[in-house]
N, C-alpha and C positions, 0 to 999 in steps of 0.2 A: 497418521495417514498410512495406507497400505501401499507400500513402494512397489508391491508387484503389479498394483493397477496403474501406477503413474506413467508418465510419457517416458519413452526411451530417450536417454541422454546420450549423444555422441561425444567424442573427444572434442569436437569443435564447440559443442554445448559448454563443456567444462572450461575451456579456455576463455570463453567470453564470459563465464560466470566468475573466472578470477580463482577457481580452484588449483592449488599449488602444493607439491612436495615430491618424492620419486623413488622408483623401485630399485633395490638393491637386490632382489631375488632373481633367480633365473626363471622359475615359473610361478605364475600367482593364480590361486583359485577364483573361481568365476564370482564369488561373493564380494569381491573386493569393489565391485560397483556400487554396492549399497550405499556406503558412507558418503561417496562422492556425491550421490543424487541428494542425499540428505543435506549435505553442505551446501550444495547449488541452490536448494529450496529454502534455505534458513537464513537468506538475507544477504547472500554475496552480491555485490554492486553489479548491475549490467554492463554490458559493453558500453564504453564510452564515458564511464565515471572515473574520474582521475583518483590517483592513490591520496591525494590531499583530502579527498572527501571522506575517507576512512579515518583519518586523524587530522592534526594540524598540516599535514602535508610536509613537515620540516624533516630533514635528513641530517645525520652525523657521519661522517667519515673520519676514522681515526687512522693516523699514519704512526706506526711505531717505527723508531729509530734505533735498532737492535745492536747492543753492544757497549752502549755507554758513549754517547755522543759528548765530545769536548765542548762545552758550553762556552769557555772563554775564547776560544778562536772561532766561535760561531757567531755570538754577539760579544763584539771586542771592546774592552775598556781602554780604548786608545788613550785616554785621558789620564790614565793612572801608571805612574812611573814603575810601581811595584809590579805590574804585568810584564813590562819589558826585563825588568831584572830577573824575575822568576823564569823567563823563558828566552834566553839568548839566542837560541837556535830556531825557535819554531813560532815566535810570536808574529803576528800580521804587521807589517810595516805600517805606520800611520798613514802614510800616502796613499795605500791600497784600500784602507778602510771605507766602506760605504757607509757615511755618516747619517745618523738617525737623529732628527730634530722635529718634533711635533707635538702640539699641544702642551708645549712648556716642558716636555720631557725628552730624554734621550740625549741631552748634550753630554760628550764626552764618551758617547757610545756608537758603535756602527757595526755593520754586518760585514762577515767575510766576504771578499770580493766574489767568491763563488756563488754567493746568494744574490747576484743582481737581479734574478726574477722576482725574488722575493721584495727586494726594495723596490720594484715597480709597484707591486701590490700595496706595500707600505705607504708610497707617495699618493697612491690612489685611495687611501683610507679603507682598504681591505685586509689589514694585517694588523694583528695585536700581538706584541713580545710581552711575555710574562718572565719575568727575571728571578733568579735565584731559588727556583721550585725544588722542594724536597719534602723531607719528613722526618720526625724525631729519631733519634738512636738509628742513624742511617746504616744499611747493611751494603757491603762491597761485593757481595756475591751476585753474579748476574742472574742466577736462577731465583735466589731468595728475594732480591730487590725487584725483579720483574714480577714474582708473584705478590709482593706488596702493592705495586702499581695495579695489578690487574684485578686483586680482590678489594682494594682501597682500605686493606687492614695490615697494620704494622707488624702484625705476626705472619702476614702472607698466608692466611688459611681462609677456608670458606669458598663460597662462590663467587663468581665474576661480578664486578660492579654492573657492568651492561646485562650479563645474565639476569641480576636481581632487578634491573630496570624492567625487562621484559616479564620476569615473574610478577611484578607489581602491575605493570601496564596492561599486560595480555593474559592474565591469570595462568601464564605458562603453558597456554594451549592455542594452536592455530585455529583460527575461527572465531576466538573468543574477542569480545569487545572490541570487533573491527580489526582485530590482528589477523595476519596470514601466516602461512607455514613458512614462509621465508623473509620475516621481519629483519633478521640479523645474517648478514652474508660475509664470511670471511674468505679472502684471496690467499691461499696456501694450503699446504698438505694437511694441516690438522687446524682445527678451531681454536683460537686462544682462548686461555682461561678467563680472560676478561669477559668474554661473551656466553660464558656457560653458566646457567642458572640452574637452580634446584630442580626445575621441570623444564625449563625452555633450553633448547639446544639450536645452535645456528647451523646453517648451510655453510660447507667449507669445500672448496674445490681450488686446484691449482691451475687448471685449465678448463674451460667450458666444454671442451671435446671429451673430457674424461667425466664429466657430471651428466650420466646418462646410463639408461638401462642397457647392460651389456650381454643380455641373454641371448640377443639374435647373432652375437658373435658366435655362439656355440653351434649354429647350423640353421638351415632352412625351417625345421620342424619347430624349433624354439620361437623362431620370429613369425612364423605364420600363426602359432597357438596364442603368442602375445598380441598381434594385430586382432585376431578374433577375439579376444578378451575385451581389447579397447573398442570394439565395435558392438559388443554384446550389451544386452539390456540389463537392468537392475534385477537382483535376486533377492527374494524376500526370506526371513527368518535367520538373518545372520545374528550371531552372538555379539557381546559387547567386545570381546577380544577380536572377532573378526571386523567388527566396525573399525577398531583401532588401526589394523592392519590396512583397512581400506584408506582411512585418512593419511597413513604413511606412505604407502605405496603409488596410489594414484596422485596424491598431492605432490609428491616428489618427481614423478614421471612428467607431469605437465610443468611443473616449475623448471625442470631441466630443459624442456623443450623452449620454454619462453626466454630462459636465460641464453642458451645457445644461440636462438634466433636473434636476441637483442645485439649480442656481442658481435655477431657476423656483420651488423651495420657499420658503414663507415663513420669515423669521427667528425665532427665539425671543424676541427683543428688538426694540425700535424703534430704528433707528440714525439719527443725524443725517443730515441732507441733503447733506453735503459729499461730495467726489470720493474722499478716502480712506476715508470710512466705506462707501461704495460698494464700493470694493474689497475691503475687509475682510468686508463682508457676503457677497461672493462666496466668499472663502476659507473663511468659517465655513461656508457651505453645502456646500462639497465636503468639507471636513472631516466634517461630519454624514452625508454620503452615503457615506462610507467609502472615498474614493479613497485610492490607495496611496501619494499625493505624500507626501514627507518634507520638501520646502523649498517655501515659497511667498515671492513676492517682490512687494511693493507699494511705490508712490512718491508723495509728496507734494511738490510743488515750490513755488518762490516765495520761498525763503528768502534770496535775494540782496538784502538791504535796505540799499541804498547812501544811499537818502533816505526821508524820513518814516517811519522806522522806529516812532517813538512809543515810550512806556513803557509803563504799564498798559493803555493803548488804542492802537489804530493797526494797521498791516499785520502786525507781528511777532504781536501779541496775538491777532489773527484766525488766523493760521496756527498758533499754539500751540493755540488752542482747539479748531481742526479736528483736530489731531493728537491731542489729550488725550481729546475725545469720542469720537473714532472708535475709539481703542484701548480705552477703558472699554466701549463699546457690544460691541466684538468679544469681551472677555473675559467680559463677563456673558452673551452669548450662548453661548459655550462653557460656561459654568458650567451654564446652563440645560439644556444637553444632556448635562451630566455628561463633558464632554471637556477641561476646562480644565487638568487634570493632564497632558494629554498634549502641551500646545502652549506652547512658550516664544517670546515675542516679542522682538526685539532692534532697537533703532533707532539710525541714526548719520546723520551728515552729513559731507560731505568736509572741511570745516575750520569753524573757529570765525570770530568776527570780532575785530578789532583792539580794544584795551582802551578807548582813547578815541573819543569820538563824532567824526564830521567836521562839516564846515559845512553840511550838508544834514540836519542830525539824523538821521544814518543811521550805519552802521557799515561799515568796508572790509574786505576780505579778511584773516583772521587764521589763527591756527593752532589751538591746542588747544580742544577742547569736550567737553562731557559726553555719555555714551552712556547709554540706558535699556535695562533688560532687565525684561519683565513676565512674570508668572505664577506660580502657587502653589508651584512648584519653585524660584524663584529664591533665592539668599541675601539678605534683604532689608537695606535700609539704605543707607548711603553707602560706597563704594569709592574709595579714593585720596584725595589731599590736593588742596586748591584750589591752583593755582598762584600763585606770587607776584604781586600786581598792581603791584608797585615794582621788582622785578628782572625786567626784561624783555628780550626779544631783538628790538632794534630796534622796540619799540613793542607787540610780541607777547608773549603768554603762552609760557612755556617748559613743553613737555608733562610729565606725570609717570607717565603709562602709556601704553606703546605698544599701539595697537589690536590688533596680532597676538597679545598676552597675551589680550585678551578673546576674540578669535576661538579661540585655542588652548583656552580654558576652555569655550566653547560645543561645539567638536568632541569634546574628551575627555569632559567631564562630562555633556553632554547627548545628542549623536549618537553617543558611544561610537566615534570614529574615532582614528586615529593622526595626531595633529595634525601632528607633525614630517613626516610623509609628504605631508600635504596642503600645509603651509605652506612646505615645502622647507627648514625649519630648526627647530631646537629653541627654543621660546619658553616661559617660564615660564607656565602656565596661571592665569589669574585665577580666584579662587574665586567663581564667579558662580551656582553651583547647589548647593543643599542636599545633603548625603550622604544616600543612600535607606537 
């Protein structure tokens, strides 16, 4: 098709056609309109078509608890005398534990009292607790262990597991096989390794106000030139490299506008004032706005509690309260919008803590820890057995569930992907999602 003879597409047309990505340059040559027109005419859905029509409509939200969350004071084995013996100063008193007992599992276990919002979700059948999650030959370095979780490789090398998912599902390119340029969004200064594929790269921003073209800040001349570009018609004769720049610059500019407009809308429920809640409120806003994003990634740090960890109160209790209250508000928000059935939330930390407390009323780097999965589609209850508190590996828990079994369950049962291709090996999928 001779694009020089095609209809002129305005920015409004591009928004309706769903073209998405953003300009990181101060000035952009006029050929940048070319590829956007091609994208718009190559099968993008018209206005009013939901994100679900582009894929199965399912969304995964990953919550990273950075620093090494203490699993034993999160999912508390109050029925084990060895727990109280190992932690005389920081153990959660049995009277304060929020007891779990559902589907014949969870007896002798409970949640930290700060996780009362998660206990609500558990009682509603919308929370899965996976116990004793880890991997062979555990590494107690924050950076190395995080690389292992992000790559799903015990050497901690290679591309991110979610990046590989996008590489496989979307051919690593915006617009391919019904994928968009913002299928993966991370809230933070940098995109996590987990979301970086061989060809796929996610959008990452700390604040939607910073995710925009900033050339207009340089002066009126740049602003007027850019506005004229956005109003201009297509230009014929662009090279392949120019077309690539078009896809990058125009897609990103319009994604920026869509995201900032979405986040500006008020949520359906009131969120707590913590940082994680702010991140999840942004995610909920983008979901409500119908962005085609399949995976969102958020992070709560501070879990490296070597000192002053506290029991029912203290640093760790405050962190767990932030986590639980934010996740509950997020899912209440989605439910109020009629979207909760589409969104599965999964949390993890790079490792747990040692069984015994240290001399500073804290805990040092350990191994196995629990994971949580939240949503009305999860298989509710407790998965996996509590690792022995007496049969230890040099003072640490022996893991019972390889984290890649959980990843495989999420990939196969929720994202409908070939887990073996994404993870690079066959792992038995943990049954984390109800059969539909």
